mmCIF file of the C-alpha atoms, coordinates in Angstrom:
data_MODEL
# 
_entry.id   MODEL 
# 
loop_
_atom_site.group_PDB 
_atom_site.id 
_atom_site.type_symbol 
_atom_site.label_atom_id 
_atom_site.label_alt_id 
_atom_site.label_comp_id 
_atom_site.label_asym_id 
_atom_site.label_entity_id 
_atom_site.label_seq_id 
_atom_site.pdbx_PDB_ins_code 
_atom_site.Cartn_x 
_atom_site.Cartn_y 
_atom_site.Cartn_z 
_atom_site.occupancy 
_atom_site.B_iso_or_equiv 
_atom_site.pdbx_formal_charge 
_atom_site.auth_seq_id 
_atom_site.auth_comp_id 
_atom_site.auth_asym_id 
_atom_site.auth_atom_id 
_atom_site.pdbx_PDB_model_num 
ATOM 1   C CA . MET A 1 1   ? 5.780   67.192  -3.803  1.00 0.00 ? 1   MET A CA 1 
ATOM 2   C CA . ASP A 1 2   ? 5.333   70.140  -1.422  1.00 0.00 ? 2   ASP A CA 1 
ATOM 3   C CA . LYS A 1 3   ? 6.381   73.045  -3.670  1.00 0.00 ? 3   LYS A CA 1 
ATOM 4   C CA . LYS A 1 4   ? 4.907   76.444  -2.795  1.00 0.00 ? 4   LYS A CA 1 
ATOM 5   C CA . ILE A 1 5   ? 4.851   79.702  -4.729  1.00 0.00 ? 5   ILE A CA 1 
ATOM 6   C CA . PHE A 1 6   ? 5.342   82.911  -2.787  1.00 0.00 ? 6   PHE A CA 1 
ATOM 7   C CA . LEU A 1 7   ? 2.596   85.402  -3.644  1.00 0.00 ? 7   LEU A CA 1 
ATOM 8   C CA . ALA A 1 8   ? 2.472   88.988  -2.353  1.00 0.00 ? 8   ALA A CA 1 
ATOM 9   C CA . VAL A 1 9   ? -1.018  90.444  -1.868  1.00 0.00 ? 9   VAL A CA 1 
ATOM 10  C CA . ASN A 1 10  ? -1.784  94.074  -1.055  1.00 0.00 ? 10  ASN A CA 1 
ATOM 11  C CA . GLY A 1 11  ? -5.565  94.267  -0.766  1.00 0.00 ? 11  GLY A CA 1 
ATOM 12  C CA . THR A 1 12  ? -8.683  92.264  -0.077  1.00 0.00 ? 12  THR A CA 1 
ATOM 13  C CA . LEU A 1 13  ? -6.836  88.907  -0.162  1.00 0.00 ? 13  LEU A CA 1 
ATOM 14  C CA . MET A 1 14  ? -5.003  89.839  3.056   1.00 0.00 ? 14  MET A CA 1 
ATOM 15  C CA . ARG A 1 15  ? -5.838  88.275  6.417   1.00 0.00 ? 15  ARG A CA 1 
ATOM 16  C CA . GLY A 1 16  ? -9.237  89.257  7.765   1.00 0.00 ? 16  GLY A CA 1 
ATOM 17  C CA . LEU A 1 17  ? -10.391 91.013  4.585   1.00 0.00 ? 17  LEU A CA 1 
ATOM 18  C CA . LYS A 1 18  ? -13.273 90.148  2.282   1.00 0.00 ? 18  LYS A CA 1 
ATOM 19  C CA . LEU A 1 19  ? -11.481 87.870  -0.223  1.00 0.00 ? 19  LEU A CA 1 
ATOM 20  C CA . ASN A 1 20  ? -9.064  86.209  2.219   1.00 0.00 ? 20  ASN A CA 1 
ATOM 21  C CA . SER A 1 21  ? -11.217 83.080  2.050   1.00 0.00 ? 21  SER A CA 1 
ATOM 22  C CA . ASN A 1 22  ? -9.968  82.670  -1.547  1.00 0.00 ? 22  ASN A CA 1 
ATOM 23  C CA . MET A 1 23  ? -6.448  82.250  -0.148  1.00 0.00 ? 23  MET A CA 1 
ATOM 24  C CA . ILE A 1 24  ? -7.529  79.803  2.556   1.00 0.00 ? 24  ILE A CA 1 
ATOM 25  C CA . GLU A 1 25  ? -9.614  77.701  0.135   1.00 0.00 ? 25  GLU A CA 1 
ATOM 26  C CA . ALA A 1 26  ? -6.599  77.478  -2.208  1.00 0.00 ? 26  ALA A CA 1 
ATOM 27  C CA . GLY A 1 27  ? -4.469  76.053  0.610   1.00 0.00 ? 27  GLY A CA 1 
ATOM 28  C CA . ALA A 1 28  ? -2.309  79.182  0.959   1.00 0.00 ? 28  ALA A CA 1 
ATOM 29  C CA . LYS A 1 29  ? -0.425  79.792  4.199   1.00 0.00 ? 29  LYS A CA 1 
ATOM 30  C CA . PHE A 1 30  ? 0.494   83.223  5.549   1.00 0.00 ? 30  PHE A CA 1 
ATOM 31  C CA . VAL A 1 31  ? 4.292   83.730  5.611   1.00 0.00 ? 31  VAL A CA 1 
ATOM 32  C CA . LYS A 1 32  ? 4.947   87.338  6.656   1.00 0.00 ? 32  LYS A CA 1 
ATOM 33  C CA . GLU A 1 33  ? 4.039   90.992  6.474   1.00 0.00 ? 33  GLU A CA 1 
ATOM 34  C CA . ALA A 1 34  ? 6.331   92.932  4.141   1.00 0.00 ? 34  ALA A CA 1 
ATOM 35  C CA . LYS A 1 35  ? 6.689   96.113  2.104   1.00 0.00 ? 35  LYS A CA 1 
ATOM 36  C CA . THR A 1 36  ? 7.569   96.748  -1.507  1.00 0.00 ? 36  THR A CA 1 
ATOM 37  C CA . GLU A 1 37  ? 10.619  98.727  -2.501  1.00 0.00 ? 37  GLU A CA 1 
ATOM 38  C CA . LYS A 1 38  ? 9.939   102.465 -3.033  1.00 0.00 ? 38  LYS A CA 1 
ATOM 39  C CA . HIS A 1 39  ? 8.863   102.122 -6.677  1.00 0.00 ? 39  HIS A CA 1 
ATOM 40  C CA . TYR A 1 40  ? 5.136   101.396 -6.340  1.00 0.00 ? 40  TYR A CA 1 
ATOM 41  C CA . ARG A 1 41  ? 1.992   103.510 -6.414  1.00 0.00 ? 41  ARG A CA 1 
ATOM 42  C CA . CYS A 1 42  ? -1.467  102.423 -5.292  1.00 0.00 ? 42  CYS A CA 1 
ATOM 43  C CA . TRP A 1 43  ? -5.051  103.403 -6.166  1.00 0.00 ? 43  TRP A CA 1 
ATOM 44  C CA . SER A 1 44  ? -8.436  102.644 -4.654  1.00 0.00 ? 44  SER A CA 1 
ATOM 45  C CA . ILE A 1 45  ? -10.659 101.097 -7.296  1.00 0.00 ? 45  ILE A CA 1 
ATOM 46  C CA . LYS A 1 46  ? -14.164 102.359 -6.455  1.00 0.00 ? 46  LYS A CA 1 
ATOM 47  C CA . ASP A 1 47  ? -13.264 101.875 -2.758  1.00 0.00 ? 47  ASP A CA 1 
ATOM 48  C CA . ASP A 1 48  ? -13.681 98.140  -3.357  1.00 0.00 ? 48  ASP A CA 1 
ATOM 49  C CA . HIS A 1 49  ? -10.058 97.007  -3.752  1.00 0.00 ? 49  HIS A CA 1 
ATOM 50  C CA . PRO A 1 50  ? -6.624  98.461  -4.489  1.00 0.00 ? 50  PRO A CA 1 
ATOM 51  C CA . ALA A 1 51  ? -4.523  98.345  -7.629  1.00 0.00 ? 51  ALA A CA 1 
ATOM 52  C CA . MET A 1 52  ? -0.752  98.688  -7.287  1.00 0.00 ? 52  MET A CA 1 
ATOM 53  C CA . ILE A 1 53  ? 1.539   99.600  -10.183 1.00 0.00 ? 53  ILE A CA 1 
ATOM 54  C CA . LYS A 1 54  ? 5.332   99.755  -10.374 1.00 0.00 ? 54  LYS A CA 1 
ATOM 55  C CA . THR A 1 55  ? 6.722   103.158 -11.323 1.00 0.00 ? 55  THR A CA 1 
ATOM 56  C CA . VAL A 1 56  ? 10.160  104.656 -11.854 1.00 0.00 ? 56  VAL A CA 1 
ATOM 57  C CA . GLU A 1 57  ? 9.413   107.833 -9.871  1.00 0.00 ? 57  GLU A CA 1 
ATOM 58  C CA . ASN A 1 58  ? 7.076   109.153 -7.166  1.00 0.00 ? 58  ASN A CA 1 
ATOM 59  C CA . GLY A 1 59  ? 6.676   105.747 -5.604  1.00 0.00 ? 59  GLY A CA 1 
ATOM 60  C CA . ALA A 1 60  ? 6.514   104.543 -2.014  1.00 0.00 ? 60  ALA A CA 1 
ATOM 61  C CA . GLU A 1 61  ? 6.849   101.380 0.037   1.00 0.00 ? 61  GLU A CA 1 
ATOM 62  C CA . ILE A 1 62  ? 3.452   99.662  0.040   1.00 0.00 ? 62  ILE A CA 1 
ATOM 63  C CA . GLU A 1 63  ? 2.488   97.281  2.854   1.00 0.00 ? 63  GLU A CA 1 
ATOM 64  C CA . LEU A 1 64  ? 1.522   93.766  1.816   1.00 0.00 ? 64  LEU A CA 1 
ATOM 65  C CA . GLU A 1 65  ? 1.474   90.152  2.904   1.00 0.00 ? 65  GLU A CA 1 
ATOM 66  C CA . VAL A 1 66  ? 3.466   87.267  1.484   1.00 0.00 ? 66  VAL A CA 1 
ATOM 67  C CA . TRP A 1 67  ? 1.727   83.905  1.294   1.00 0.00 ? 67  TRP A CA 1 
ATOM 68  C CA . ALA A 1 68  ? 2.950   80.428  0.316   1.00 0.00 ? 68  ALA A CA 1 
ATOM 69  C CA . VAL A 1 69  ? 0.501   79.080  -2.262  1.00 0.00 ? 69  VAL A CA 1 
ATOM 70  C CA . PRO A 1 70  ? 0.392   75.549  -3.664  1.00 0.00 ? 70  PRO A CA 1 
ATOM 71  C CA . PRO A 1 71  ? 0.822   75.706  -7.464  1.00 0.00 ? 71  PRO A CA 1 
ATOM 72  C CA . GLU A 1 72  ? -2.590  74.113  -8.030  1.00 0.00 ? 72  GLU A CA 1 
ATOM 73  C CA . GLY A 1 73  ? -4.223  76.781  -5.836  1.00 0.00 ? 73  GLY A CA 1 
ATOM 74  C CA . LEU A 1 74  ? -2.723  79.774  -7.628  1.00 0.00 ? 74  LEU A CA 1 
ATOM 75  C CA . ALA A 1 75  ? -5.090  79.594  -10.609 1.00 0.00 ? 75  ALA A CA 1 
ATOM 76  C CA . SER A 1 76  ? -8.181  79.434  -8.402  1.00 0.00 ? 76  SER A CA 1 
ATOM 77  C CA . ILE A 1 77  ? -7.072  82.608  -6.579  1.00 0.00 ? 77  ILE A CA 1 
ATOM 78  C CA . LEU A 1 78  ? -6.359  84.470  -9.808  1.00 0.00 ? 78  LEU A CA 1 
ATOM 79  C CA . LEU A 1 79  ? -9.617  83.493  -11.477 1.00 0.00 ? 79  LEU A CA 1 
ATOM 80  C CA . LYS A 1 80  ? -11.563 85.072  -8.598  1.00 0.00 ? 80  LYS A CA 1 
ATOM 81  C CA . GLU A 1 81  ? -9.677  88.403  -8.676  1.00 0.00 ? 81  GLU A CA 1 
ATOM 82  C CA . PRO A 1 82  ? -11.461 91.516  -9.991  1.00 0.00 ? 82  PRO A CA 1 
ATOM 83  C CA . ALA A 1 83  ? -10.897 92.612  -13.600 1.00 0.00 ? 83  ALA A CA 1 
ATOM 84  C CA . GLY A 1 84  ? -7.862  94.843  -13.987 1.00 0.00 ? 84  GLY A CA 1 
ATOM 85  C CA . LEU A 1 85  ? -5.666  92.871  -11.596 1.00 0.00 ? 85  LEU A CA 1 
ATOM 86  C CA . CYS A 1 86  ? -2.886  90.592  -12.773 1.00 0.00 ? 86  CYS A CA 1 
ATOM 87  C CA . ILE A 1 87  ? 0.183   88.758  -11.505 1.00 0.00 ? 87  ILE A CA 1 
ATOM 88  C CA . GLY A 1 88  ? 3.714   90.009  -12.032 1.00 0.00 ? 88  GLY A CA 1 
ATOM 89  C CA . LYS A 1 89  ? 7.065   90.031  -10.314 1.00 0.00 ? 89  LYS A CA 1 
ATOM 90  C CA . LEU A 1 90  ? 7.520   92.640  -7.634  1.00 0.00 ? 90  LEU A CA 1 
ATOM 91  C CA . LYS A 1 91  ? 10.456  93.623  -5.497  1.00 0.00 ? 91  LYS A CA 1 
ATOM 92  C CA . LEU A 1 92  ? 10.284  93.806  -1.716  1.00 0.00 ? 92  LEU A CA 1 
ATOM 93  C CA . ASN A 1 93  ? 12.195  96.372  0.338   1.00 0.00 ? 93  ASN A CA 1 
ATOM 94  C CA . ASP A 1 94  ? 14.614  93.632  1.481   1.00 0.00 ? 94  ASP A CA 1 
ATOM 95  C CA . GLY A 1 95  ? 15.697  93.177  -2.170  1.00 0.00 ? 95  GLY A CA 1 
ATOM 96  C CA . SER A 1 96  ? 13.906  89.864  -2.710  1.00 0.00 ? 96  SER A CA 1 
ATOM 97  C CA . GLU A 1 97  ? 11.546  89.314  -5.638  1.00 0.00 ? 97  GLU A CA 1 
ATOM 98  C CA . VAL A 1 98  ? 8.214   87.480  -5.489  1.00 0.00 ? 98  VAL A CA 1 
ATOM 99  C CA . LEU A 1 99  ? 5.103   87.118  -7.574  1.00 0.00 ? 99  LEU A CA 1 
ATOM 100 C CA . GLY A 1 100 ? 2.472   89.634  -6.600  1.00 0.00 ? 100 GLY A CA 1 
ATOM 101 C CA . VAL A 1 101 ? -0.938  91.039  -7.446  1.00 0.00 ? 101 VAL A CA 1 
ATOM 102 C CA . LEU A 1 102 ? -0.566  94.175  -9.565  1.00 0.00 ? 102 LEU A CA 1 
ATOM 103 C CA . GLY A 1 103 ? -2.978  96.511  -11.313 1.00 0.00 ? 103 GLY A CA 1 
ATOM 104 C CA . GLU A 1 104 ? -3.140  97.000  -15.038 1.00 0.00 ? 104 GLU A CA 1 
ATOM 105 C CA . PRO A 1 105 ? -2.539  100.675 -15.930 1.00 0.00 ? 105 PRO A CA 1 
ATOM 106 C CA . TRP A 1 106 ? -5.983  101.128 -17.536 1.00 0.00 ? 106 TRP A CA 1 
ATOM 107 C CA . SER A 1 107 ? -7.704  100.103 -14.301 1.00 0.00 ? 107 SER A CA 1 
ATOM 108 C CA . VAL A 1 108 ? -6.490  103.141 -12.324 1.00 0.00 ? 108 VAL A CA 1 
ATOM 109 C CA . ILE A 1 109 ? -7.604  105.837 -14.767 1.00 0.00 ? 109 ILE A CA 1 
ATOM 110 C CA . GLY A 1 110 ? -9.972  108.169 -12.920 1.00 0.00 ? 110 GLY A CA 1 
ATOM 111 C CA . GLN A 1 111 ? -9.517  106.337 -9.601  1.00 0.00 ? 111 GLN A CA 1 
ATOM 112 C CA . LYS A 1 112 ? -8.298  107.793 -6.285  1.00 0.00 ? 112 LYS A CA 1 
ATOM 113 C CA . GLU A 1 113 ? -4.570  107.479 -5.665  1.00 0.00 ? 113 GLU A CA 1 
ATOM 114 C CA . ILE A 1 114 ? -3.846  106.201 -2.152  1.00 0.00 ? 114 ILE A CA 1 
ATOM 115 C CA . THR A 1 115 ? -0.049  105.798 -2.323  1.00 0.00 ? 115 THR A CA 1 
ATOM 116 C CA . GLN A 1 116 ? 0.414   108.312 0.515   1.00 0.00 ? 116 GLN A CA 1 
ATOM 117 C CA . TYR A 1 117 ? -1.332  105.925 2.937   1.00 0.00 ? 117 TYR A CA 1 
ATOM 118 C CA . GLY A 1 118 ? 1.255   103.192 2.343   1.00 0.00 ? 118 GLY A CA 1 
ATOM 119 C CA . GLY A 1 119 ? -1.272  100.412 1.917   1.00 0.00 ? 119 GLY A CA 1 
ATOM 120 C CA . TRP A 1 120 ? -4.888  99.296  1.704   1.00 0.00 ? 120 TRP A CA 1 
ATOM 121 C CA . ARG A 1 121 ? -5.356  98.695  5.442   1.00 0.00 ? 121 ARG A CA 1 
ATOM 122 C CA . LYS A 1 122 ? -4.206  102.207 6.358   1.00 0.00 ? 122 LYS A CA 1 
ATOM 123 C CA . TYR A 1 123 ? -6.367  103.728 3.634   1.00 0.00 ? 123 TYR A CA 1 
ATOM 124 C CA . THR A 1 124 ? -9.523  101.895 4.746   1.00 0.00 ? 124 THR A CA 1 
ATOM 125 C CA . ALA A 1 125 ? -8.763  102.731 8.401   1.00 0.00 ? 125 ALA A CA 1 
ATOM 126 C CA . SER A 1 126 ? -8.543  106.426 7.491   1.00 0.00 ? 126 SER A CA 1 
ATOM 127 C CA . LYS A 1 127 ? -11.986 106.253 5.863   1.00 0.00 ? 127 LYS A CA 1 
ATOM 128 C CA . LYS A 1 128 ? -13.505 104.800 9.042   1.00 0.00 ? 128 LYS A CA 1 
ATOM 129 C CA . LYS A 1 129 ? -12.093 107.706 11.075  1.00 0.00 ? 129 LYS A CA 1 
ATOM 130 C CA . THR A 1 130 ? -13.732 110.281 8.795   1.00 0.00 ? 130 THR A CA 1 
ATOM 131 C CA . ASN A 1 131 ? -17.163 108.577 8.756   1.00 0.00 ? 131 ASN A CA 1 
# 
């Protein structure tokens, strides 16, 4: 059986970033770059990884990647994620719905909001320009 689960990732699990090996080791395959609908906000958690939360107002489209993950690989990815991150359903700007990595509301308290950057890659790129 070759069933795959589509998983949207918006931070360090993306291609070329520090936890992407967790995706590869789980047998995940990159599908496409995408964006959320305009109901998400994003924070930098100690400049280590992002946390994205769905909101009813003041949101934006957040850039992410969609991966096809074998069901048996999904648990191994999730178990290696930082505390405060979880899996939930999220809506893409094309109207489709997929599972995705989200932040728990408590995890963003006191952290820097980065929604205005539109995604983790753009936020980290902006930090390199200012250093």
